[in-house]
All heavy atoms as an XYZ file, in Angstrom:
865
protein
N      44.361   -219.042     34.051
C      45.088   -220.227     33.770
C      44.306   -221.487     33.919
O      43.574   -221.737     34.955
C      46.351   -220.188     34.799
C      47.296   -221.274     34.536
S      48.918   -220.845     35.050
C      49.191   -219.336     34.249
N      44.133   -222.349     32.930
C      43.305   -223.466     32.979
C      44.070   -224.666     33.620
O      45.218   -224.927     33.317
C      42.892   -223.808     31.505
C      41.817   -224.827     31.331
C      40.509   -224.419     31.857
O      40.252   -223.076     31.921
O      39.725   -225.259     32.348
N      43.277   -225.360     34.374
C      43.815   -226.555     34.993
C      43.033   -227.779     34.364
O      41.852   -227.592     34.094
C      43.503   -226.495     36.504
C      44.116   -227.778     37.315
C      42.079   -226.454     36.843
C      44.113   -227.586     38.831
N      43.755   -228.839     34.117
C      43.090   -230.105     33.589
C      42.078   -230.630     34.473
O      42.105   -230.434     35.656
C      44.231   -231.149     33.176
O      44.691   -231.791     34.560
N      41.210   -231.345     33.839
C      40.052   -231.975     34.581
C      40.584   -233.035     35.705
O      40.206   -232.934     36.908
C      39.232   -232.766     33.662
C      37.946   -233.383     34.364
C      37.100   -234.060     33.400
C      35.770   -234.520     34.106
N      34.874   -235.260     33.142
N      41.550   -233.702     35.428
C      42.057   -234.662     36.443
C      42.776   -233.879     37.510
O      42.722   -234.204     38.658
C      43.116   -235.613     35.798
O      44.207   -235.054     35.192
N      43.655   -232.818     37.228
C      44.257   -231.996     38.225
C      43.194   -231.304     39.079
O      43.390   -231.123     40.339
C      45.242   -230.985     37.521
C      46.621   -231.596     37.167
O      46.900   -232.657     37.781
O      47.084   -231.071     36.425
N      42.199   -230.775     38.484
C      41.042   -230.119     39.264
C      40.416   -231.060     40.241
O      40.261   -230.717     41.321
C      40.032   -229.655     38.270
C      38.791   -229.012     38.772
C      37.480   -229.610     38.477
C      38.545   -228.079     39.694
N      36.593   -228.837     39.238
C      37.226   -227.898     40.006
C      39.383   -227.242     40.438
C      36.744   -227.047     40.906
C      38.911   -226.253     41.360
C      37.559   -226.167     41.557
N      40.050   -232.300     39.731
C      39.486   -233.282     40.684
C      40.384   -233.626     41.875
O      39.838   -233.698     42.944
C      39.100   -234.595     39.822
C      37.844   -234.230     38.944
S      37.525   -235.581     37.776
C      37.119   -236.872     39.018
N      41.622   -233.815     41.474
C      42.591   -234.069     42.620
C      42.748   -232.867     43.572
O      42.834   -233.098     44.769
C      44.002   -234.483     41.900
C      45.104   -234.841     42.933
C      44.714   -236.220     43.675
C      46.368   -235.145     42.033
N      42.867   -231.719     43.057
C      42.953   -230.471     43.899
C      41.698   -230.323     44.828
O      41.847   -230.232     45.991
C      42.989   -229.254     43.085
C      42.879   -227.868     43.730
C      43.868   -227.445     44.557
C      41.746   -227.262     43.627
C      43.839   -226.298     45.241
C      41.538   -225.988     44.371
C      42.642   -225.588     45.205
O      42.498   -224.365     45.734
N      40.670   -230.595     44.306
C      39.344   -230.622     45.094
C      39.434   -231.707     46.146
O      38.940   -231.404     47.301
C      38.028   -230.830     44.327
C      37.806   -229.542     43.390
C      36.541   -229.587     42.484
N      35.577   -230.307     43.216
C      34.579   -231.145     42.489
N      34.698   -231.173     41.156
N      33.710   -231.679     43.116
N      39.933   -232.771     45.917
C      40.057   -233.906     46.827
C      41.007   -233.519     47.962
O      40.984   -233.831     49.156
C      40.481   -235.220     46.120
C      40.625   -236.411     46.972
C      40.928   -237.620     46.072
C      41.148   -238.735     46.973
N      41.663   -240.046     46.035
N      42.184   -232.938     47.570
C      43.317   -232.666     48.420
C      43.264   -231.455     49.382
O      43.722   -231.376     50.477
C      44.626   -232.711     47.677
C      45.008   -234.014     47.220
C      46.452   -234.019     46.675
C      46.910   -235.409     46.448
N      47.728   -235.976     47.377
N      42.607   -230.416     48.823
C      42.616   -229.066     49.609
C      42.020   -229.206     50.932
O      42.608   -228.588     51.948
C      41.840   -228.025     48.741
C      40.364   -228.150     48.754
C      42.243   -226.566     49.184
N      41.073   -229.908     51.223
C      40.551   -230.144     52.595
C      41.543   -230.794     53.509
O      41.824   -230.335     54.580
C      39.290   -230.994     52.476
N      42.308   -231.699     52.985
C      43.423   -232.411     53.857
C      44.438   -231.373     54.132
O      45.006   -231.404     55.301
N      44.752   -230.651     53.092
C      45.787   -229.564     53.349
C      45.397   -228.598     54.438
O      46.233   -228.317     55.285
C      46.166   -228.844     51.994
C      46.803   -229.739     50.881
C      47.515   -230.918     51.044
C      46.829   -229.390     49.586
N      47.883   -231.380     49.931
C      47.516   -230.360     48.957
C      46.391   -228.314     48.761
C      47.737   -230.410     47.522
C      46.609   -228.374     47.422
C      47.260   -229.478     46.786
N      44.118   -228.203     54.345
C      43.689   -227.254     55.376
C      43.603   -227.878     56.806
O      43.940   -227.197     57.702
C      42.257   -226.795     54.906
C      42.356   -225.786     53.728
C      40.957   -225.371     53.334
O      40.173   -226.161     52.986
N      40.822   -224.044     53.219
N      43.286   -229.176     56.804
C      43.182   -229.897     58.040
C      44.598   -229.935     58.743
O      44.780   -229.671     59.838
C      42.627   -231.221     58.011
C      41.166   -231.295     57.844
C      40.472   -230.966     59.105
O      40.890   -231.225     60.252
O      39.438   -230.271     59.041
N      45.646   -230.267     57.942
C      47.007   -230.214     58.308
C      47.370   -228.918     58.895
O      48.003   -228.721     59.920
C      47.889   -230.740     57.412
C      47.716   -232.151     56.959
O      47.211   -232.924     57.694
N      48.139   -232.631     55.755
N      47.042   -227.865     58.174
C      47.453   -226.454     58.466
C      46.842   -226.146     59.781
O      47.328   -225.632     60.704
C      47.133   -225.496     57.485
C      47.462   -224.069     57.725
C      48.819   -223.692     57.788
C      46.539   -223.101     58.198
C      49.140   -222.413     58.054
C      46.864   -221.868     58.539
C      48.174   -221.441     58.460
N      45.426   -226.429     59.812
C      44.760   -226.091     61.228
C      45.286   -226.820     62.400
O      45.373   -226.435     63.526
C      43.230   -226.327     60.912
C      42.594   -225.185     60.228
S      40.798   -225.355     60.041
C      40.633   -226.290     58.506
N      45.815   -228.172     62.119
C      46.438   -228.852     63.186
C      47.675   -228.134     63.786
O      47.938   -228.113     64.878
C      46.778   -230.288     62.738
O      47.398   -231.019     63.692
N      48.428   -227.454     62.787
C      49.596   -226.845     63.105
C      49.211   -225.658     63.993
O      49.881   -225.194     64.937
C      50.375   -226.245     61.810
C      51.173   -227.557     61.250
C      52.110   -227.040     60.242
N      51.907   -225.855     59.578
C      52.010   -225.569     58.252
N      52.375   -226.507     57.440
N      51.967   -224.411     57.769
N      48.116   -224.901     63.506
C      47.647   -223.823     64.291
C      47.245   -224.178     65.708
O      47.577   -223.426     66.654
C      46.513   -223.093     63.522
C      46.825   -222.349     62.388
C      45.491   -221.706     61.741
C      47.743   -221.195     62.576
N      46.546   -225.325     65.743
C      46.083   -225.765     67.008
C      47.309   -225.991     68.026
O      47.169   -225.663     69.151
C      45.310   -227.071     66.861
C      43.841   -226.733     66.443
O      43.342   -225.621     66.618
N      43.231   -227.758     65.977
N      48.370   -226.551     67.551
C      49.624   -226.807     68.220
C      50.225   -225.469     68.746
O      50.760   -225.323     69.795
C      50.531   -227.523     67.526
C      50.115   -229.066     67.353
O      49.408   -229.642     68.207
N      50.550   -229.712     66.462
N      50.238   -224.472     67.769
C      50.661   -223.098     68.222
C      49.772   -222.448     69.272
O      50.325   -221.948     70.272
C      50.684   -222.290     66.917
C      51.778   -222.620     65.989
C      51.621   -221.728     64.740
O      50.985   -220.677     64.635
O      52.307   -222.146     63.646
N      48.562   -222.726     69.238
C      47.609   -222.190     70.212
C      47.800   -222.861     71.549
O      47.884   -222.188     72.715
C      46.142   -222.275     69.840
C      45.739   -221.719     68.602
C      44.557   -222.138     67.814
C      46.404   -220.661     67.970
C      44.173   -221.527     66.645
C      45.944   -219.946     66.787
C      44.818   -220.510     66.164
O      44.419   -219.861     64.970
N      48.071   -224.131     71.602
C      48.370   -224.972     72.746
C      49.694   -224.352     73.352
O      49.727   -224.147     74.616
C      48.481   -226.396     72.551
C      47.111   -226.964     72.073
C      49.075   -227.140     73.709
C      47.062   -228.375     71.486
N      50.661   -224.111     72.651
C      51.900   -223.467     73.180
C      51.663   -222.134     73.704
O      52.136   -221.928     74.756
C      52.868   -223.597     72.033
N      50.900   -221.439     73.068
C      50.580   -219.987     73.516
C      49.875   -220.124     75.036
O      50.253   -219.441     75.819
C      49.657   -219.320     72.548
C      49.331   -217.855     72.707
C      49.053   -217.203     71.436
C      48.136   -217.710     73.672
N      48.898   -220.991     75.099
C      48.223   -221.103     76.185
C      48.879   -221.797     77.394
O      48.625   -221.628     78.588
C      46.863   -221.884     76.012
C      45.758   -221.189     75.246
C      44.657   -222.164     74.810
C      45.312   -220.072     75.789
N      49.956   -222.483     77.052
C      50.786   -223.272     78.046
C      51.942   -222.460     78.492
O      52.668   -222.879     79.491
C      51.264   -224.615     77.375
O      50.229   -225.502     76.935
N      52.206   -221.395     77.888
C      53.296   -220.522     78.314
C      53.126   -220.033     79.792
O      52.011   -219.707     80.074
C      53.455   -219.327     77.363
N      54.238   -220.055     80.488
C      54.265   -219.647     81.932
C      54.568   -218.198     82.039
O      54.544   -217.622     83.124
C      55.263   -220.514     82.700
C      54.857   -222.013     82.684
O      53.515   -222.207     82.768
O      55.726   -222.800     82.849
N      54.883   -217.546     80.913
C      55.395   -216.129     80.990
C      54.324   -215.013     81.094
O      54.619   -213.899     81.115
C      56.409   -215.925     80.036
C      56.024   -216.066     78.655
O      54.968   -216.704     78.448
O      56.613   -215.410     77.726
N      53.010   -215.502     80.832
C      51.979   -214.518     80.772
C      50.860   -214.987     81.866
O      50.659   -216.095     81.967
C      51.482   -214.575     79.237
C      52.474   -213.851     78.370
C      51.929   -213.875     76.984
C      52.957   -213.229     76.035
N      52.636   -213.253     74.649
N      50.041   -213.921     82.061
C      48.922   -214.281     82.890
C      47.752   -214.710     81.963
O      47.791   -214.487     80.745
C      48.458   -213.072     83.688
C      48.073   -211.841     82.913
C      49.477   -212.715     84.720
C      47.440   -210.615     83.662
N      46.664   -215.283     82.679
C      45.618   -215.903     81.847
C      44.908   -214.964     80.808
O      44.554   -215.280     79.844
C      44.677   -216.517     82.837
N      44.691   -213.750     81.329
C      43.928   -212.761     80.465
C      44.795   -212.413     79.283
O      44.257   -212.264     78.220
C      43.660   -211.487     81.381
O      44.701   -210.818     81.681
N      46.135   -212.176     79.515
C      46.954   -211.945     78.327
C      46.990   -213.118     77.339
O      46.892   -212.846     76.083
C      48.459   -211.775     78.740
C      48.652   -210.355     79.468
C      49.965   -210.291     80.093
O      50.842   -211.241     80.098
O      50.511   -209.147     80.336
N      47.005   -214.312     77.839
C      46.941   -215.533     76.910
C      45.562   -215.512     76.203
O      45.539   -215.771     74.823
C      47.126   -216.785     77.684
C      48.454   -216.995     78.333
C      48.476   -218.266     78.992
C      49.564   -218.332     80.035
N      49.600   -219.669     80.763
N      44.621   -215.332     76.866
C      43.175   -215.287     76.237
C      43.169   -214.328     75.107
O      42.707   -214.645     74.061
C      42.268   -215.006     77.328
C      40.828   -214.995     76.830
C      39.963   -216.113     76.643
C      40.172   -213.740     76.374
C      38.667   -215.973     76.127
C      38.946   -213.618     75.813
C      38.232   -214.751     75.702
N      43.414   -213.089     75.356
C      43.273   -212.024     74.394
C      44.341   -212.188     73.255
O      43.937   -211.885     71.985
C      43.463   -210.525     75.010
C      42.274   -210.342     75.889
C      42.228   -210.216     77.254
C      40.887   -210.255     75.590
N      40.955   -210.004     77.729
C      40.112   -210.130     76.624
C      40.240   -210.411     74.325
C      38.720   -209.912     76.660
C      38.901   -210.250     74.353
C      38.099   -210.057     75.561
N      45.479   -212.656     73.466
C      46.302   -212.986     72.373
C      45.870   -214.108     71.465
O      45.862   -214.127     70.294
C      47.735   -213.483     72.967
C      48.800   -213.491     71.902
C      50.249   -213.787     72.402
O      50.478   -213.390     73.500
O      51.083   -214.244     71.610
N      45.262   -215.159     72.120
C      44.618   -216.250     71.405
C      43.450   -215.717     70.525
O      43.312   -216.130     69.380
C      44.213   -217.314     72.503
C      43.373   -218.655     71.598
C      44.373   -219.266     70.627
C      42.835   -219.482     72.708
N      42.637   -214.854     71.081
C      41.446   -214.374     70.460
C      41.984   -213.646     69.181
O      41.364   -213.671     68.080
C      40.764   -213.426     71.436
C      39.355   -212.936     70.765
C      39.339   -211.689     70.010
O      40.343   -210.986     70.215
O      38.445   -211.527     69.264
N      42.959   -212.787     69.327
C      43.588   -211.958     68.208
C      44.113   -212.955     67.057
O      43.741   -212.752     65.974
C      44.629   -211.147     68.775
C      45.294   -210.205     67.676
C      46.368   -209.329     68.330
C      47.088   -208.696     67.336
N      48.133   -207.828     67.760
N      44.827   -213.931     67.624
C      45.353   -215.021     66.527
C      44.259   -215.658     65.771
O      44.296   -215.730     64.618
C      46.241   -215.962     67.353
C      47.550   -215.638     67.755
C      48.622   -215.680     66.662
N      48.565   -216.762     65.756
C      49.195   -217.861     65.827
N      50.120   -218.032     66.847
N      49.060   -218.917     65.042
N      43.187   -216.135     66.531
C      42.197   -216.830     65.859
C      41.415   -215.971     64.801
O      41.086   -216.252     63.739
C      41.193   -217.454     66.751
C      41.882   -218.636     67.576
C      39.916   -217.878     66.124
C      41.043   -219.435     68.745
N      41.180   -214.679     65.228
C      40.558   -213.656     64.404
C      41.330   -213.499     63.226
O      40.743   -213.510     62.036
C      40.437   -212.337     65.163
C      39.558   -211.341     64.476
C      39.440   -210.045     65.284
C      38.563   -209.081     64.485
N      38.419   -207.852     65.262
N      42.672   -213.442     63.121
C      43.467   -213.294     62.029
C      43.537   -214.701     61.209
O      43.426   -214.608     59.921
C      44.888   -212.789     62.443
C      44.891   -211.302     62.726
O      44.081   -210.558     62.390
N      45.701   -211.096     63.760
N      43.749   -215.719     61.934
C      43.983   -216.933     61.296
C      42.841   -217.536     60.518
O      42.955   -218.219     59.483
C      44.460   -218.082     62.233
C      45.868   -217.822     62.837
O      46.698   -217.035     62.095
O      46.295   -218.268     63.905
N      41.620   -217.222     60.958
C      40.315   -217.685     60.297
C      40.247   -217.202     58.931
O      39.405   -217.783     58.162
C      39.183   -217.538     61.223
C      38.666   -216.125     61.275
C      37.478   -216.018     62.085
N      37.052   -214.700     61.974
C      36.156   -214.137     62.794
N      35.572   -214.866     63.755
N      35.714   -212.927     62.651
N      41.013   -216.122     58.561
C      40.869   -215.595     57.167
C      41.948   -216.043     56.289
O      42.040   -215.837     55.134
C      40.850   -214.112     57.147
C      39.521   -213.517     57.690
C      39.580   -212.034     57.737
N      39.958   -211.670     59.242
C      40.200   -210.614     59.725
N      40.468   -209.595     58.838
N      40.561   -210.438     60.846
N      42.831   -216.852     56.869
C      44.063   -217.471     56.157
C      43.577   -218.539     55.150
O      42.713   -219.276     55.450
C      45.048   -218.041     57.144
C      46.395   -218.344     56.617
N      46.542   -219.403     55.854
C      47.527   -217.763     56.840
C      47.860   -219.454     55.531
N      48.435   -218.458     56.169
N      44.119   -218.537     54.062
C      43.817   -219.511     52.832
C      44.055   -221.025     53.395
O      43.447   -221.796     52.916
C      44.715   -219.326     51.736
C      45.103   -217.856     51.860
C      45.119   -217.554     53.441
N      44.934   -221.127     54.390
C      45.058   -222.484     54.872
C      43.899   -222.879     55.814
O      43.717   -224.114     56.052
N      42.949   -222.023     56.187
C      41.787   -222.261     56.895
C      40.547   -222.258     56.086
O      39.639   -223.082     56.256
C      41.698   -221.191     58.018
C      40.347   -221.416     58.849
C      42.908   -221.348     59.011
N      40.406   -221.220     55.128
C      39.214   -220.987     54.372
C      39.711   -220.555     53.032
O      40.557   -219.513     52.968
C      38.177   -220.105     54.958
C      36.930   -220.096     54.330
C      38.792   -218.651     55.197
C      35.783   -219.415     55.019
N      39.231   -221.058     52.090
C      39.602   -220.853     50.681
C      38.348   -221.026     49.677
O      37.610   -222.064     49.936
C      40.778   -221.524     50.111
C      41.267   -220.890     48.874
C      40.516   -222.923     50.069
C      42.712   -221.488     48.524
N      38.063   -220.130     48.859
C      37.088   -220.288     47.907
C      37.616   -221.313     46.710
O      38.432   -220.860     45.963
C      36.593   -219.046     47.265
C      35.336   -219.093     46.377
C      34.882   -217.922     45.954
O      34.895   -216.908     46.687
O      34.391   -217.799     44.645
N      37.108   -222.532     46.696
C      37.645   -223.405     45.732
C      36.934   -223.150     44.382
O      35.857   -223.165     44.060
C      37.371   -224.831     46.127
C      37.812   -225.911     45.083
C      37.957   -225.196     47.459
N      37.920   -222.754     43.417
C      37.549   -222.190     42.169
C      38.453   -222.780     41.016
O      39.705   -222.729     41.262
C      37.511   -220.742     41.969
O      37.515   -220.232     40.828
N      37.854   -223.498     39.916
C      38.694   -223.977     39.043
C      39.668   -223.053     38.331
O      40.778   -223.174     38.056
C      37.948   -224.769     37.865
C      38.699   -225.473     36.924
C      37.884   -226.355     35.975
C      38.713   -226.984     34.966
N      37.943   -227.853     34.089
N      39.030   -221.795     38.118
C      39.837   -220.718     37.401
C      40.937   -220.106     38.308
O      41.898   -219.656     37.668
C      38.862   -219.564     36.921
O      38.315   -219.001     38.020
N      40.910   -220.373     39.536
C      41.957   -219.886     40.461
C      42.797   -220.995     41.069
O      43.660   -220.612     41.909
C      41.390   -218.966     41.574
C      40.779   -217.703     41.079
O      41.301   -217.119     40.119
N      39.689   -217.261     41.706
N      42.561   -222.150     40.699
C      43.207   -223.262     41.383
C      44.674   -223.233     41.357
O      45.433   -223.420     42.420
C      42.758   -224.616     40.809
N      45.310   -222.869     40.215
C      46.701   -222.824     40.102
C      47.303   -221.711     40.988
O      48.250   -221.898     41.716
C      47.199   -222.679     38.585
C      48.703   -222.448     38.533
C      46.744   -223.899     37.796
N      46.631   -220.572     40.955
C      47.091   -219.497     41.718
C      46.923   -219.749     43.265
O      47.740   -219.348     44.035
C      46.402   -218.185     41.334
C      46.515   -217.874     39.885
C      45.544   -217.858     38.919
C      47.863   -217.364     39.428
C      45.804   -217.525     37.631
C      48.098   -217.013     38.119
C      47.033   -217.062     37.212
N      45.865   -220.408     43.602
C      45.623   -220.879     44.944
C      46.700   -221.703     45.432
O      47.179   -221.659     46.625
C      44.254   -221.399     45.174
C      43.186   -220.378     44.942
O      43.517   -219.189     45.157
O      42.029   -220.810     44.772
N      47.183   -222.679     44.707
C      48.116   -223.595     44.958
C      49.524   -222.939     45.210
O      50.200   -223.145     46.198
C      48.455   -224.697     43.809
C      47.207   -225.701     43.808
C      49.810   -225.501     44.060
C      47.041   -226.657     42.656
N      49.829   -221.936     44.298
C      51.020   -221.101     44.590
C      50.838   -220.370     45.791
O      51.906   -220.304     46.584
C      51.155   -220.111     43.343
C      52.286   -219.021     43.676
C      51.523   -220.945     41.986
N      49.755   -219.806     46.120
C      49.620   -219.064     47.350
C      49.762   -219.996     48.619
O      50.433   -219.541     49.583
C      48.207   -218.450     47.364
S      47.731   -217.448     48.817
N      49.111   -221.213     48.534
C      49.340   -222.102     49.568
C      50.680   -222.533     49.885
O      51.100   -222.554     51.096
C      48.485   -223.403     49.349
C      46.896   -223.221     49.375
C      46.210   -224.408     48.862
C      46.467   -222.744     50.721
N      51.452   -222.676     48.767
C      52.968   -222.920     48.929
C      53.683   -221.809     49.587
O      54.441   -221.917     50.471
C      53.523   -223.300     47.597
C      53.008   -224.669     47.084
C      55.152   -223.313     47.743
C      53.430   -225.128     45.671
N      53.455   -220.430     49.036
C      54.088   -219.402     49.529
C      53.764   -219.108     51.057
O      54.594   -218.507     51.788
C      53.727   -218.127     48.800
C      54.434   -218.103     47.415
C      54.267   -216.807     46.724
N      55.070   -216.855     45.527
C      54.751   -216.354     44.335
N      53.510   -215.682     44.198
N      55.456   -216.350     43.298
N      52.594   -219.518     51.490
C      52.183   -219.213     52.882
C      52.553   -220.529     53.748
O      52.087   -220.556     54.953
C      50.659   -218.984     53.030
C      50.259   -217.677     52.332
C      48.659   -217.602     52.229
C      50.872   -216.462     52.975
N      53.193   -221.383     53.207
C      53.739   -222.642     53.943
C      52.596   -223.518     54.549
O      52.703   -224.230     55.379
C      54.623   -222.160     55.174
C      55.860   -221.612     54.698
O      56.526   -221.992     53.646
O      56.359   -220.694     55.410
N      51.508   -223.542     53.723
C      50.437   -224.421     54.025
C      50.792   -225.849     53.521
O      50.570   -226.816     54.076
C      49.123   -223.883     53.428
C      47.929   -224.961     53.579
C      48.686   -222.547     54.071
N      51.374   -225.722     52.304
C      51.799   -227.022     51.614
C      53.162   -226.687     51.040
O      53.691   -225.644     50.979
C      50.825   -227.367     50.519
C      50.842   -226.451     49.285
C      49.524   -227.926     50.977
C      49.974   -226.810     48.186
N      53.903   -227.807     50.514
C      55.133   -227.687     49.884
C      54.988   -228.182     48.359
O      54.026   -228.857     48.050
C      56.232   -228.483     50.539
O      55.934   -229.983     50.560
C      56.368   -228.118     52.007
N      56.047   -227.932     47.660
C      55.915   -228.621     46.287
C      55.814   -230.108     46.235
O      55.290   -230.575     45.360
C      57.159   -228.120     45.492
S      57.197   -226.264     45.103
N      56.359   -230.713     47.326
C      56.284   -232.168     47.440
C      54.874   -232.651     47.512
O      54.450   -233.759     47.089
C      57.114   -232.633     48.554
C      58.486   -232.442     48.468
O      59.007   -232.248     47.439
O      59.172   -232.495     49.609
N      53.933   -231.867     47.975
C      52.557   -232.102     48.051
C      51.770   -232.206     46.636
O      50.698   -232.640     46.530
C      51.762   -231.169     48.887
C      52.156   -231.268     50.407
O      52.142   -232.351     50.881
O      52.553   -230.265     50.946
N      52.658   -231.777     45.629
C      52.052   -231.804     44.290
C      52.497   -232.858     43.466
O      52.135   -233.118     42.326
C      52.509   -230.504     43.592
C      51.985   -229.150     44.219
C      52.487   -227.986     43.323
C      50.509   -229.077     44.455
N      53.061   -233.932     44.209
C      53.693   -235.079     43.437
C      52.699   -235.909     42.638
O      53.010   -236.424     41.537
C      54.379   -235.950     44.396
N      51.372   -235.874     43.109
C      50.327   -236.628     42.296
C      49.758   -235.922     41.233
O      49.039   -236.475     40.402
C      49.271   -237.149     43.445
C      49.753   -238.074     44.413
O      50.812   -238.777     44.187
O      49.100   -238.104     45.464
N      50.086   -234.673     41.111
C      49.465   -233.944     40.011
C      50.371   -233.960     38.681
O      51.494   -234.417     38.807
C      49.505   -232.369     40.414
C      48.480   -232.029     41.476
C      48.841   -232.208     42.839
C      47.239   -231.594     41.071
C      47.911   -231.867     43.856
C      46.259   -231.382     42.169
C      46.597   -231.454     43.456
N      49.813   -233.488     37.656
C      50.384   -233.655     36.322
C      51.676   -232.823     36.347
O      51.881   -231.882     37.037
C      49.516   -233.308     35.183
O      49.368   -231.751     35.226
N      52.562   -233.309     35.376
C      53.936   -232.493     35.190
C      53.581   -231.135     34.779
O      54.307   -230.234     35.128
C      54.799   -233.271     34.266
C      55.356   -234.537     34.741
O      55.320   -234.775     36.066
O      55.691   -235.399     34.052
N      52.643   -230.890     33.914
C      52.268   -229.667     33.436
C      51.957   -228.663     34.515
O      52.388   -227.579     34.588
C      51.062   -229.636     32.473
C      51.482   -230.232     31.081
O      52.684   -230.196     30.843
O      50.540   -230.639     30.395
N      51.065   -229.126     35.526
C      50.691   -228.275     36.648
C      51.853   -227.991     37.483
O      52.017   -226.766     37.907
C      49.650   -229.033     37.465
C      49.077   -228.124     38.610
C      47.614   -227.819     38.591
C      49.511   -228.716     39.924
N      52.604   -229.005     37.869
C      53.780   -228.797     38.708
C      54.792   -227.808     37.977
O      55.330   -226.924     38.756
C      54.556   -230.099     38.899
C      53.742   -231.059     39.758
C      54.578   -232.406     40.046
O      55.696   -232.408     40.470
N      53.803   -233.518     39.785
N      54.937   -227.852     36.762
C      55.758   -226.937     36.071
C      55.249   -225.528     36.061
O      56.027   -224.590     36.272
C      56.079   -227.380     34.617
C      57.089   -226.521     33.759
C      58.422   -226.528     34.424
O      58.875   -227.496     34.910
N      59.128   -225.343     34.362
N      54.048   -225.381     35.903
C      53.250   -224.138     35.879
C      53.426   -223.443     37.287
O      53.842   -222.187     37.328
C      51.800   -224.165     35.451
O      51.722   -224.692     34.155
C      51.221   -222.838     35.519
N      53.252   -224.328     38.300
C      53.364   -223.736     39.726
C      54.894   -223.307     39.859
O      55.064   -222.258     40.517
C      52.927   -224.830     40.628
C      53.331   -224.476     42.080
C      51.473   -225.067     40.588
N      55.783   -224.156     39.441
C      57.202   -223.825     39.698
C      57.535   -222.454     38.990
O      58.247   -221.710     39.549
C      58.178   -224.907     39.027
C      59.622   -224.768     39.377
C      60.407   -225.820     38.729
C      61.957   -225.625     39.013
N      62.467   -224.383     38.801
N      57.067   -222.322     37.731
C      57.279   -220.963     37.015
C      56.751   -219.886     37.718
O      57.266   -218.781     37.844
C      56.853   -221.129     35.627
C      57.566   -222.100     34.718
C      56.888   -222.338     33.379
O      55.862   -221.695     33.026
O      57.451   -223.192     32.713
N      55.564   -219.993     38.270
C      54.865   -218.913     38.975
C      55.586   -218.593     40.311
O      55.759   -217.360     40.693
C      53.464   -219.189     39.284
C      52.506   -219.235     37.975
C      51.037   -219.767     38.521
C      52.377   -217.817     37.418
N      56.210   -219.697     40.993
C      56.938   -219.451     42.136
C      58.203   -218.684     41.940
O      58.740   -217.984     42.789
C      57.043   -220.712     42.938
C      55.921   -221.436     43.565
C      56.243   -222.824     43.987
C      55.521   -220.578     44.772
N      58.761   -218.907     40.782
C      60.114   -218.307     40.486
C      59.978   -216.856     40.111
O      60.972   -216.171     39.965
C      60.772   -219.143     39.386
C      61.260   -220.438     39.718
O      61.330   -220.653     40.972
O      61.536   -221.310     38.875
N      58.790   -216.347     39.768
C      58.611   -214.979     39.398
C      58.821   -214.019     40.583
O      58.580   -214.361     41.690
C      57.242   -214.767     38.860
C      56.916   -215.378     37.562
C      55.619   -214.937     36.981
N      55.336   -215.492     35.701
C      54.306   -215.520     35.090
N      53.196   -214.769     35.617
N      54.076   -216.052     34.003
């Protein structure tokens, strides 16, 4: 699926910010985990280690930016609650419509 040059440039510009926002949410979850009073320190530590190990492979943290996969990556980021359709407001109507159609499948 081909993405327009302007949408591609905008995607490359925005993806890092989307990931920063997602990682900020993860950090808040980690803080809550570490602040919980219902577990001992070692349980918190190992649970955090497990979460980080899994989360670091999440597209909200690391993603291979590729023009040929950009539309599919956007759909994936929406499905994984990294971004919402509202985050696509600056993109072309064509891209927004394509993403909507793929989400409806």
